[in-house]
Each structure stands twice: as C-alpha cells, then as structure tokens.
N, C-alpha and C positions, 0 to 999 in steps of 0.2 A: 822254131822256139818250142821248148818242152817245159811242162810244169808238173811238179810232184804234188799230189793231193792225197790226203788220208781219207779212205772210204769209211762208210758206216761201221764196217766190221773191223776197222783198225788197220787194214792193209794199205800199203803205199802203192799208188798207181801213177803211172807216167802218161801224160796226155800231151798231144800236140796242141798248138794254139787253136787250130781249127776245130779239133775235137772238144776243147774246152768251151769254145763259143757255142757249139751245138748243145753241150751239156747244160750251160747256163740258160739257154732258151728253154730247154725241156723242164728245168726245175723251177724257173721263175713263174709267178702267177700269170697265166696267160690272159691278156686283156679280153680276148674274144670269148672267154668262158663266162664273163659277166655281161649281162645284157646292156646294150645301149638303150637309152630312154629318150623318147621324143614326146613332149607334152604340148598339145595344140589347144590353145585357150581362145575361145570365141568371146565376143563382147556383145552382151545384150541379145541373147538367143534363147527362146523358150524350148522346152524339152521336145515338144511335138511339132517343131518346125523343120523337120528333116524327113526325107522320104523313107528312111529306115524305121521311123516311128509312125508311119502311116499317113504322112501328109500327101495328098493326091497330086499336088501341082508344083511344089518347090523342087527345082532341079538340083539334086545333091548326089550325083552318081559316085563320087569318090568317097564321101562320107558313108554312103550306103555300102560301098565296097569294103570300107573299114569294118562296118558291122558284119557284113557277110563273111569276111575272112577272120573274124574274131569274136569278141564277146560284147553283147549289148546289155546295158543296165537299164532296167525298167523302173527302178526305184532309187535313183541317185538324187540326193538333196544337197543343196548349198547351205552354208551357215548364215548367209545374209544375201539379199538380192540387191546389192549395192556395190558399185565397181571396186573402189580402192579397199574397203574393208573386207570384201570377199577375197581379193587377191592376197591381202595380208594374212588372212585366216589360212589360206592354202599354203603359203610359203612357210608358215610357222607350225601348221597342224594344230592350231589353237582357235578357240571361239573368239569372235570379234572383241567382246568385252575383256578378254584375257590378253589380247595382243597389245593393248595400249593405243590402238588405232581403230576404234569401232565406228567412227563416223566418216562420212565422205570427205576426201581430201586430207585426212590426217595421216602423216607419215609414220611408218613403223619405227618405234623407239629402238635405240641401240641396245644390244644385249639380248634381244629376243632370239630364240633358236631359229635357224634357217636350214631346212633340209637340204637345199643344194650345196650348202657349205659342208655338210656331213658327207655328201657324195664327193665333193671336191677333195676333202681331207683323205678320202679313201682311194684317190687316184683317178677320179672321173674328171674329164674336161667339161666344164659347165659354161653354158651360153644362155643369154636372154636376148631376144630380138622382138621388137614391136612395142606394144603398149606396156608400160611398166607400172606407174601409178601407185607405188608403194613407198616412195621416198628413197633417199640416197643410201641408207644403211642396208636395205635389202639387196642392193646391187653389188655389195662387197662380196657376195657369195658366188659371183660369176667370173670366170676367166675372161670372157668376151661379152661386152655389152654393146648392143646396137639399138637405135631407135626404130629400126626397120626402114623399109623403102616402099614407095607406092601408096595409093589411096588407102589400102587396108594394112599397110606396113608388112606385107608378106614377101615382097620381091627379093629380099636378100636371104631368105631361108635356105634355098637350095645352094647358093654360093657358099653359105656358112658350112653346110654339110660337105661340100667339095673341098673346102680349105681346112677342115678340122685336122688336128693331129691324128695320125693313123696308128699310133702306138698306145692309145688310151681309149678306154670306153668313154662314152660321152652322154651328157644329159643336156637336152635342149628344151628351154622354156620359150616356145614360139607363141607369141600373143598378138592376135590380130586386133584391129579396131573395127572390124566388121562383126556385127551389124549395128554399130553405134551411130546415132544421128550426128551431124547432118549427112544425108545420103550423098554418095559420090558415084558418078557413072563408072562402069566397068568396061574395059576393052577386052576382057577375057571371056565374057559370057553374054548371051543374048538376053535382053530385057524380058521380064515377066509381064504379062498382060493383066490389067485390072479385072477383066472378066474371069480370070482363072484363080483368083485368090479365094481363100476361105476366111470369111469375116467371123470372128468369135462372137457369140451371142451377147456379150456385154458391151460391144461396140455398135456404132450406127452403120448400117449397110448403105453407104452413100458413095458417089463417085470419088469424093475426096478421100474417104477412108480406104477404098479399094486401091487408089493410086498410091497412097501412103504404104499400104501393105505390100504392093507389088515392088516398090523400091526397096523395101526391107528384104524381100525375097532375093532381089538382085545382089545385095551385099552378102547374103549367106552363100549364094552361088559363087561369088568371087572367092570367098574363103574355101569353099569346096574345091575350086580349081587348084588353088595352091596346096591344099592337102594332097590332091592327086599328084602334084609335082614332087612332093616329099616322098610319097610312096614309090613313085617311079625312080627317084634318085637312090633310095635305099636298095631297090632291086638292081639298079645299074652298078652299085658298089658291091653287090653280093653280100650285103649284111642284113637284109630284110628278115631272115629267119630268126636271128637273135637280137632283133631290135623291137622293143616294146613301144608301141605308138598308142597314146591315149588322147582322146578328144573330149572336151567338155566346155561349158560356158560359165562366165562369172555371175550372171544374173539373167532374169527373164527379159523378154522382148520389150523394147522401149515404147510401150503403148499403155493407155489407161488400164488400171487393175492388173498390171503385170509387173514391170520393174519396180523394185523396192518392196513389193507385197509378199505376203506369206502364203498365198494360195499357190497351187501347183503351177499356175501361169507365170509366177514370179520366182518361186523358190526351188522348183524341180528342174533338174538340168539333164540335157542329153549327155550320155556318156557311153563311149565305145572304146574298146582296147583290143589291139591286135598284137600278138606275139606268137608267130607261127611255130616256134620251137616248143611252145608249151600249150597254147590255147587251141582247142578244136574249132574249126570254122563254123560260123552260123550258130554259135551258142548264145543263149539268152538267160539272164538271171533276174529273178524277182526279188532277190535278197536286198534288204535295205542297207544303203551305204551313204556316207557323208563325205563331202569334199575335204574335211580335216583328216580323212583316212588316206588321202593320196600320198602324203609324205611318208608315213610308216610303210605303205605298200611298196613304193619305189625303193626305200631303204632295204626292205626285206629281200626283194628280188636281187638287189645288188650285193647282198651279204653284209650289210652295214647295220650296226645296232642302232635302234631308235633312241632318241634322247628322252629322258623321263619327263621333260617339260611338255612333250607332245601329248595332246588330249585325244588324238585320233587312234584308230586301230587298223592294222593291216587287213586288206581283203584279198591278199594273194591266194588264199585257199579257193576263192571262187574261180580262179583261172582253170583249175582242174576239176572242181566240183561246184558247178553253178547253183546247186541247191543248198549249199552250206549256209549257215547262219553267221552273219558278221556282227550285227547289232539288232536289238529290238526297238531302239529309240534313235531318232534323228532330231536334233534341236536346231532352231534357227532364230535370228533376231531381225528386228527392223528398228534401226536407230536413225539419227538425224541424216537426212539426205535432201538438202535444200530446205525442207520443212521439218519441224520438230516432230519426233515420233518415238514411241517406245512400245513395241509389240514383241511378244515371244510366242514360239510355236514348238509343239512336239508332234512328230509323226510316228505312229506305231501301228503295226498291223494294218487294219482297214480304216484307221481313224486319224483325223487331223484336228488338233486343238490349238486355238489361238487365244491369247490373253492380251488385252489392250489397256495399258496404264493411262492412256490419254483419250478416253472415249468421247470427250466433249468437243473434239475438233474433227474436221473432215480429214480423211486419209488421202493426202495428195502427194503427187510428185510432179515434176515439170511436165512429164509426158501426159499427165491427165488434165493439163490446162492448155499448154501450147501445142503447136503442130496440128496438122489437119485432122487427125483422128480425135484428139482432145477437143479441138474447137467445134467439131461436129456434135460431140456430146453436149457441150455447153449450150450450143444453139438450140438443140432439141430440148434440153432441160428448161431453158428460159421460156420456150414455147409450150411447156407442159406436155410434151409428147414422148417421154421416155417410157419404155416398158420396165417391168420390175427387175429384170436382169441388168439394166443399164443404169440403175440409180446408185450403185455402190459408192462411187467417189463423191456423191453429193450428200450422203447420210451424215446428219448431225443432230443429235448425238449418235454415236455408233454403238453396237453391242460391246460390252466389256469382255464378254466371252463368246467364242464361236466354236462349234463342234460339228464336224462333217464326217459322214461315212463315204469315203472316197470312191469305192467301187460303184455305188449307186448314184453318186453326185460328183462326177469328174470335174466340174467347174466350180464346185463348192458354192452352190446357190442356196441350199436349204440348211439354215442354221438350226441344229437340233439341241442347242444348249438349254433352252427353256422347256423342252418336252420331258415330262416326268418319266417316261419309259426309258430315257437315256441318262437318268440321274446317276446311276452307279458308274457308268462309263465316264461321265463328266467328273465325278469325284476322284476316280482313279487317275485321270490325266492331270487334274489339278495337283494331286500329290506328287506325281512324277515331275511335273514342271517346277514345283516348289523345291523338290530335292535337287534338281539340276541347278536352279538359281542359287540355292544355299551352298552347294558343294563347289560351284565354280566362281563364287564371289560376285554374282550379278547384282546390280542395284538399280533403283529408279532414282535418277539425280534430283536433288532438291533445287539446284540452280541449273536447269538443262540448257543446252545450246538452243537459241531461239530460231525462229524462221529467218532465213536469209532473203527469200523472195516474197512478194506480196501475194496474199491469198485473195481470190476474187471476192469483191464486196467488202473487204476489210482494209483498215489503214495500212499504209506502208510500214514495214518494220524499221526499227532504228539501226544504228551502226552495228554491223555484224561482228561476232567473235565466237569461237568455240569456247564453251564453258565447261562445267562439270559433265563428264561423260560416264556412261554406264560402267560400273565396276570401280570407278575412282575411289569411292568412299570405303571400299574394302581392299584397296590395293590389289585388284584382281590380276594385274600384270604378273604378280608373283605367285598366283594360285595355279597349281598344276592338276588339281583333281578334275576328272573328265565328266563328273556327274554320271547318272545311270547309263549304262551301255546295253546290258542284257537284263531281262526281267529276272527277279529272284526265283 
C-alpha cells in the first residue's frame, strides 16, 4: 500500500505503509520523553524517623537508597498534621481552609482542582492505591483506583506497575497505612527491639513507651520494604532513569506532641526524590518547600500548565540547583481533629511562629491520651513526676503565641515570644501570618466544630457534628490567593 503526503516544503512524497508507520512514530509526542511519576505517601511518620535523616536504629535501607540516589529535603513542611485534610491539600495544591475540607474526615467538595486530573488530561495514566481518605470526588481523577492489599496496603503496588499501559507515561499515588495505629505485625521485616529505640525527650522513657516506639519502627520498615520493591521493579522494566520517585508523609508520628501539632515533630515531613535522568545522586537541599508545592512541581516536569487555583509553587529548579530559593515562608494549620483546635504557623528562615486562637484548652489528640505512650504520660502527670519537657499536653491555659529559633531549639522547647529581645522578630511574623490569613480567606469560626471525644476530667461531649469550619465565613473555597511566598 502507498500513500501520497505533502511535505512541509510543498513537495508530494510517496510512502509505503511501513514507512508511514515509522514516520508517525517519529513525529508523535514520545511518551518516554515525559517522566513517569511515582508518589509514595507514608501515614503518620515524622521527618527524623528514617536512617537518611540520622536515626541510628530504624531500618530503612530502601528509603535511605532513595535519598542516596537522589535529593533529600531538609526543610519540607506540611500544611496540616492531620490525615485527610493533609491529603486534600496535596491533591489540590491548596491550603486546608481553601479546600473546603480542613477538618478530619471531611470529604473534598466537587469542583476543586485536582492535579492528577490535569496529568490525566495530558495523557498520563493515573493510579491511586492504598489509603485514600479524601472522599469520592478526589478519586474521579484516577484511571485505576485500588484500596491496596496487605497490612499496610502496599502489596498490589508492584502488580500495578507490571500491568500498566505501556504506551503512556504514568502517575502513581501509592499511599500506605504504615505507620498508622493500630500496629500490625510484618512478615517482610524483623522486629525492632525496645532497647534500640530513641525516646524523644517529651515522652516518658518507660518499657511501655519503648515497646510502642519499636512497633512504630516496624511499620516504617514494612513501608521501606515495599519502596524497595518499587525501585527494583522500575529497574527491571528499564524505566528507572526517567521515573521521578518522591516519598513523603501526611503528618507526624502518632505520639503525644507530634501528630496534629505544629512543632517540627508534627508538621515537618521527610521528603526525598529520585530522578536519575535529572537529579545528581546524594544531593541535599535546605531550601524551604511546602507539600502544596508538589502538584505544581509534578505538572511542570510533565510539561503541563498549572491551574491558577493552585496556591503552591513548583520546586523543580531544586532538582538541578539545590541552593535555589523556592519560598521564604511555609504556612500550616491545626484544625479540628477529634478535639476542637485552631492554630496557625509560619516557618521562615530560622524561625517558627505559632498562634493559638483557643489557648484556654489543652492541646490534645487521641495519641496524647490513649495508647501506651500517652497513658504513660498521664500516669506520670497524675503522680506529679513530669519534667518540664513532658508537660506540654497538660498546659491549660496555653501560650497564645509561641516563637522558636529552630537551629538552637530543634524540639521547640523554649518559647521566646515573651522575651523583649525578640520583640521585632515576633512583630514581623505576626504581620506575615496576618497577611496570609487575610489573603487566603482564613477565619476563626464563631460556631466551631466541638470535641467529639471526651477530654480527661471533663464531661462527655454531646452529639457530634461538623459545624462552621475555618474559611467558611469568607467563602475561602473560592479564594485562590496564596499569601506571602517570598519576602519583599
């Protein structure tokens, strides 16, 4: 069979069918020129609970390999340390109060921008497997939806990679339930021993706490095992060189003063990315990034234009220049998560500033009351045997403002907000946080969602319902301003 085609210079050329097939392949956009993207999302893991961040005893050889072969972020921050609102923030690249789903267990409303849908529209095959927790609308952006398999929901990740369409670039949202409570035994890894754990100074160093932490370590190691399986499968398929693999967590470890909180133990996330075609091995960046920046970054490397509703910014330039500046400010929220809450944070340079709209109550989450580590704290508290670093969850009233110099105070123990010598820094960060709240439509609800669970020593709450949420009063779902990103 012969086909007559007019060339660019107007000449008529005769092609055989086979020649025409080769010609079509050569001029079509080659799927392999656009990177595949694999996003691995941990559940309830703090930033320094991996070997590549200096932990001496957690066994994470595959995550350490990811950092060794790629780029490690030392200043990556979440927008909230709470499961579902964190995920809704990531998929929309918007702050929690701008998503319409700023509180735990609230589904993402229809009409919000979804970055996987933009990738899908551009020809990517999109997959989500494992924990979802964003509601049904978010899942409409994926070609394939799986609840995952196994204790941590990771066991179908490699089969998904094997069965994917081979004629499309792909985006995989692989989301584990490791290391969320309750603990589940792993057949893939050996148990950690209580004597090997590192007990944070705000917890009680007791046999119960050590066992609790050891089982937490076990869940991280299970996720590490399946991360290694993904890396090996990409190698086996010969596509590792042009596949971007990024790992991070949705919130901090499920222990007192971590999950839900705006200290680094709760709001700072481990993040590593490997893309051998572009990123030099063993690179480290201290540049400040936020998890609302993930969507714009993925879209940029895929050659897809970001949606103007996205409040994040791409950090793609860090892949080749780890010293580049992406943002001067990272903002985060603490909204209802079983207990009523309204805190806001800004992280900039060496400073972390927190403002609490509800200082008259204890800052609690389930993990600070139940489970062995929380129970050990309460037992010591009732016996009057806590040291000053272990009293945080019992403070009532709490400081309305907190200011910390992070390099000198990595656990955020010394509040500098009342010290006169830091008054100018405090005033500056007050202004920055005010600007962010105003520009993004953040509000303090007049009729906030009440406690769902009982606080120790207080009456049981009444019938529960979600009420006015942050941003509702200013229709923040329709606000697209990102607030300050770079200093003037």
